[in-house]
PALOKE-164786 format. One record per residue (C-alpha): residue number from 1; chain; x, y, z. Coordinates in Angstrom, 2 decimals. Each point is the difference from the previous one (the first is absolute). Example, Ala and Ser with C-alpha at 12.3 -4.5 7.8 and 13.67 -1.06 7.14 Angstrom:
REM PALOKE-164786
n, chain, east, north, up
1, A, 12.30, -4.50, 7.80
2, A, 1.37, 3.44, -0.66
END
This chain:
REM PALOKE-164786
n, chain, east, north, up
1, A, 91.36, 74.29, 136.11
2, A, -1.76, 1.51, -3.00
3, A, -3.57, 0.52, 1.12
4, A, -3.10, -0.52, -2.11
5, A, -0.20, 2.09, -3.19
6, A, 3.73, 0.68, 0.14
7, A, -0.22, 2.81, 2.60
8, A, 3.51, -0.57, 1.31
9, A, 1.46, -0.05, -3.48
10, A, -1.91, 3.21, -0.72
11, A, 1.58, 1.57, 3.08
12, A, 3.38, -1.21, -1.22
13, A, -0.56, 1.79, -3.32
14, A, -0.91, 3.20, 1.82
15, A, 3.11, -0.18, 2.17
16, A, 2.15, -0.74, -3.05
17, A, -1.30, 3.08, -1.81
18, A, 0.52, 2.17, 3.07
19, A, 3.70, -0.82, -0.37
20, A, 0.02, 1.03, -3.66
21, A, -0.09, -3.56, -1.34
22, A, -2.48, -1.72, -2.26
23, A, 1.74, -3.29, -0.87
24, A, 0.59, -3.21, 1.91
25, A, 0.31, -3.69, -0.68
26, A, -2.00, -2.88, 1.37
27, A, 2.82, -1.32, 2.16
28, A, 0.50, 3.37, 1.67
29, A, -3.71, 0.38, 0.77
30, A, -0.38, -3.54, 1.35
31, A, 2.95, 0.47, 2.35
32, A, -1.08, 3.46, 1.15
33, A, -3.60, -1.02, 0.65
34, A, 0.90, -3.31, 1.60
35, A, -2.44, -1.95, -2.13
36, A, 0.21, -2.85, -2.47
37, A, 0.23, 0.30, -3.76
38, A, -3.51, -1.32, -0.65
39, A, -1.64, 2.56, 2.29
40, A, 2.08, 2.77, -1.53
41, A, -0.98, -0.97, -3.54
42, A, -3.68, -0.05, 0.95
43, A, 0.26, 3.47, 1.51
44, A, 2.02, 1.32, -2.93
45, A, -2.58, -1.31, -2.44
46, A, -2.79, 1.78, 1.87
47, A, 1.90, 3.29, -0.04
48, A, 0.70, -0.39, -3.71
49, A, -3.72, -0.44, -0.64
50, A, -0.63, 3.23, 1.91
51, A, 2.61, 1.85, -2.08
52, A, 2.39, 0.61, 2.88
53, A, 2.79, -2.26, -1.21
54, A, 1.51, -1.25, -3.26
55, A, 2.48, -2.76, -0.76
56, A, 2.00, 0.76, -3.17
57, A, 2.07, -3.16, 0.49
58, A, -0.57, -3.13, 2.06
59, A, 0.95, 0.74, 3.59
60, A, 0.56, 3.73, -0.67
61, A, -2.65, 2.42, 1.24
62, A, -0.71, 3.70, -0.38
63, A, -2.37, 1.90, 2.28
64, A, -2.47, 2.32, -1.73
65, A, -0.16, 3.34, 1.86
66, A, -3.46, 1.63, 0.17
67, A, 0.98, 2.75, -2.45
68, A, 0.59, -2.66, -2.67
69, A, -3.09, -2.10, 0.69
70, A, -1.64, 1.15, -3.23
71, A, 3.16, -0.91, -1.94
72, A, 0.12, -3.49, 1.48
73, A, 3.71, 0.34, 0.84
74, A, 2.64, 2.62, 0.78
75, A, 2.27, 1.11, -2.88
76, A, 2.59, -2.64, -1.04
77, A, 2.73, 2.49, 0.92
78, A, -0.94, -0.67, 3.63
79, A, 0.95, -3.67, -0.14
80, A, 1.94, -0.87, -3.17
81, A, 3.38, 0.13, 1.76
82, A, -1.16, -2.33, 2.77
83, A, -1.53, -2.32, -2.58
84, A, 3.19, -0.26, -2.03
85, A, 2.16, -0.44, 3.08
86, A, -2.26, -2.88, 0.99
87, A, 0.43, -1.44, -3.50
88, A, 3.76, 0.54, 0.40
89, A, 0.14, 1.60, -3.42
90, A, 1.77, 3.14, -1.21
91, A, -2.46, 2.41, -1.55
92, A, -0.77, 3.57, -0.90
93, A, -3.12, 1.93, -0.93
94, A, 0.49, 0.82, -3.66
95, A, -1.34, 0.90, -3.42
96, A, -3.00, 2.33, -0.11
97, A, -0.49, -0.12, 3.77
98, A, 3.57, 1.15, 0.56
99, A, -0.45, 2.71, -2.62
100, A, -3.10, 1.17, 1.88
101, A, 1.97, 0.12, 3.24
102, A, 2.61, 2.12, -1.78
103, A, -2.74, 2.38, -1.12
104, A, 0.00, -1.11, -3.62
105, A, -3.43, -1.51, -0.57
106, A, -2.75, 1.82, -1.90
107, A, -2.74, -2.34, 1.18
108, A, -0.67, -2.30, 2.93
109, A, 1.93, -3.27, -0.19
110, A, -2.39, -2.94, 0.27
111, A, 2.60, -2.59, 1.03
112, A, 2.46, 0.03, 2.86
113, A, 2.97, -1.31, -1.97
114, A, 2.84, -1.86, 1.68
115, A, 3.15, -1.42, -1.58
116, A, 1.24, -3.07, 1.90
117, A, 2.61, -2.72, -0.21
118, A, -2.68, -2.69, -0.04
119, A, -3.03, -0.66, -2.19
120, A, -2.99, 0.75, 2.17
121, A, -3.75, 0.00, -0.67
122, A, -1.84, 3.30, 0.14
123, A, -1.82, 0.96, 3.17
124, A, -3.45, 1.55, 0.24
125, A, -0.23, 1.92, 3.28
126, A, -3.18, 2.02, 0.27
127, A, 0.00, 2.53, -2.81
128, A, 3.71, -0.49, -0.64
129, A, 1.61, -2.41, -2.44
130, A, 3.64, -0.83, 0.66
131, A, 1.72, -1.29, -3.14
132, A, 3.48, -1.52, 0.05
133, A, 2.57, 0.20, -2.78
134, A, 2.92, -2.40, 0.00
135, A, 3.67, 0.90, -0.20
136, A, 2.54, -2.76, 0.47
137, A, 3.07, 2.06, 0.93
138, A, -1.29, 2.38, 2.64
139, A, 3.45, 0.62, 1.46
140, A, 1.16, 1.46, -3.31
141, A, -2.26, 3.04, 0.29
142, A, 0.18, 0.63, 3.75
143, A, 1.61, 3.41, -0.57
144, A, -3.23, 1.12, -1.64
145, A, -2.21, -0.89, 2.97
146, A, -0.91, 2.68, 2.52
147, A, -1.32, -0.34, 3.54
148, A, -3.16, 2.08, 0.42
149, A, -1.95, 0.88, 3.13
150, A, -3.67, -1.03, 0.20
151, A, -2.77, 0.62, 2.53
152, A, 0.83, -3.23, 1.84
153, A, 3.71, -0.47, -0.69
154, A, 2.03, -0.19, -3.17
155, A, -0.04, -1.60, -3.43
156, A, 2.40, -0.36, -2.91
157, A, -0.67, 1.98, -3.19
158, A, 1.87, 0.12, -3.30
159, A, 1.90, 3.22, -0.70
160, A, -1.10, 2.14, -2.97
161, A, 2.78, -1.55, -2.11
162, A, -0.93, -3.59, 0.83
163, A, -3.68, 0.84, -0.44
164, A, 0.66, 1.32, -3.51
165, A, 1.85, -3.17, -1.01
166, A, -2.69, -2.24, 1.48
167, A, -2.74, 1.84, -1.88
168, A, 1.66, -1.07, -3.24
169, A, 0.75, -3.53, 1.23
170, A, -3.42, -0.96, 1.34
171, A, -2.30, 1.01, -2.83
172, A, -3.11, -1.61, 1.51
173, A, 0.33, 2.12, 3.10
174, A, 0.61, 3.29, -1.79
175, A, -3.40, 0.49, -1.71
176, A, 1.44, 0.55, -3.48
177, A, 2.66, 2.09, -1.68
178, A, -2.06, 3.21, 0.12
179, A, -0.41, -0.30, 3.76
180, A, 3.72, -0.68, 0.40
181, A, 0.77, 3.14, -2.00
182, A, -2.38, 2.00, 2.17
183, A, 1.54, -1.28, 3.24
184, A, 3.56, 0.51, -1.26
185, A, -0.83, 3.58, -0.97
186, A, -0.29, 0.71, 3.75
187, A, 2.35, -2.63, 1.40
188, A, 2.89, 0.96, -2.28
189, A, 0.85, 3.11, 2.01
190, A, 0.52, -2.18, 3.09
191, A, 2.26, -2.60, -1.65
192, A, 3.68, 0.01, 0.92
193, A, 1.97, -0.55, -3.21
194, A, 2.95, -1.74, 1.67
195, A, -2.25, -2.42, 1.87
196, A, -2.01, -0.61, -3.16
197, A, 3.17, -0.92, -1.88
198, A, 1.20, -2.33, 2.77
199, A, -3.34, -1.76, 0.36
200, A, -0.42, -0.34, -3.76
201, A, 2.83, -2.55, 0.00
202, A, -2.34, -2.30, 1.97
203, A, -2.73, 0.16, -2.64
204, A, -0.44, -1.59, -3.41
205, A, 1.35, 2.12, -2.84
206, A, -3.39, 0.45, -1.73
207, A, -1.43, 1.44, 3.24
208, A, 2.82, 2.55, 0.14
209, A, -0.39, 0.83, -3.68
210, A, -3.71, 0.68, 0.32
211, A, 0.41, 2.09, 3.14
212, A, 2.83, 1.98, -1.56
213, A, -2.15, 0.83, -3.00
214, A, -2.95, 1.00, 2.17
215, A, 2.06, 2.31, 2.20
216, A, 1.65, 1.59, -3.04
217, A, -3.32, 0.92, -1.62
218, A, -1.10, 1.44, 3.34
219, A, 3.03, 2.35, -0.05
220, A, 1.87, -1.91, 2.69
221, A, 3.10, -0.73, -2.05
222, A, 2.16, 1.47, 2.74
223, A, -0.69, -3.04, 2.20
224, A, 0.35, -2.62, -2.75
225, A, 3.52, 0.77, -1.24
226, A, 1.80, -2.10, 2.60
227, A, -2.53, -2.82, -0.39
228, A, 0.56, 0.06, -3.76
229, A, 3.77, -0.27, 0.46
230, A, -0.41, -3.02, 2.24
231, A, -2.46, -1.57, -2.40
232, A, 2.43, 0.32, -2.90
233, A, 2.70, -1.68, 2.10
234, A, -2.16, -3.14, 0.24
235, A, 0.66, -1.08, -3.56
236, A, -2.16, -0.38, -3.08
237, A, -3.33, 1.79, 0.16
238, A, -2.82, -1.58, -2.04
239, A, -3.02, 2.06, -1.00
240, A, -2.94, -0.22, 2.41
241, A, -3.65, 1.03, -0.17
242, A, -1.16, 2.87, 2.19
243, A, -3.37, -1.69, 0.48
244, A, 0.29, -3.74, -0.48
245, A, -3.79, -0.35, 0.00
246, A, -0.33, 1.99, -3.21
247, A, 2.43, -2.30, -1.80
248, A, -1.32, -3.28, 1.40
249, A, -1.76, -0.97, -3.25
250, A, 2.18, 0.92, -3.01
251, A, -3.03, -0.15, -2.32
252, A, -1.80, 2.78, 1.87
253, A, 2.89, 2.01, 1.42
254, A, -0.04, 3.66, -1.11
255, A, 2.96, 1.26, -1.98
256, A, 2.74, 1.68, 2.05
257, A, -0.27, 3.76, 0.31
258, A, 3.52, 0.28, 1.38
259, A, 3.22, -1.96, 0.40
260, A, 2.02, 1.58, 2.75
261, A, 3.66, -0.71, -0.75
262, A, 1.35, 1.14, 3.34
263, A, -1.89, -2.66, 1.94
264, A, -0.80, -2.26, -2.96
265, A, -3.72, 0.10, 0.75
266, A, -2.76, -0.61, -2.55
267, A, -2.99, 2.29, 0.59
268, A, -3.31, -0.89, -1.65
269, A, -2.03, 2.63, 1.86
270, A, 1.28, 3.04, 1.85
271, A, -0.89, -0.08, 3.71
272, A, -2.58, 2.54, 1.12
273, A, 0.36, 1.83, 3.31
274, A, -3.18, 0.74, 1.93
275, A, 0.30, 3.60, 1.07
END
């Protein structure tokens, strides 16, 4: 039985961590400890109040090792794979977080960004904020998802090519066109041109157009040629804005400074790279 103040559950957490694990679900703990659900929940609540346990989702628990006590939780990379397997959802760590993992971030990424096949609410876990971005057809981009080792197991991360495409697709998660340009200035050298071309067929044409333009001005035309060929094979190519935010209100939109005919992109302000 779980003794007063959750001592047995605390011992269970210690044993779990000694085996290199930090995650468990309520059912597993109840069965292992030989207790009932009510007693387990009482003990879990006490440990959460003491900062030794968090519950990112109902029934899903993460132990907080002593070295992360001041953070309030271990890094999401320690448990995101287990969380998404429990949700039975395909996923990958993407956008700016993936760029950071590929060594292409100039500043600390404030969100742990995850692309998933289901709309999910964000999770606050200690100092970390896990934000989910929805993609309906996850199977279509599986070739751009890599399996990466973490301190407690593995997690899925978008390849440099998929990361680049996502940065143009999910504007709210990219921190603006200047930040995208800055990230791409580093990430571009890691992008495989053939994979980029293949994956681009799974993205909306305006996304591909904007990314193609950005890579070209960053002197990465060598990796965009095949993508451009595939884009042209998709039929008529309407003009698209590089930064849709700048053209949102026609009355206040600045005049274009460039019309790139190769990608048919309207540029109202040239992106600035943070050196």
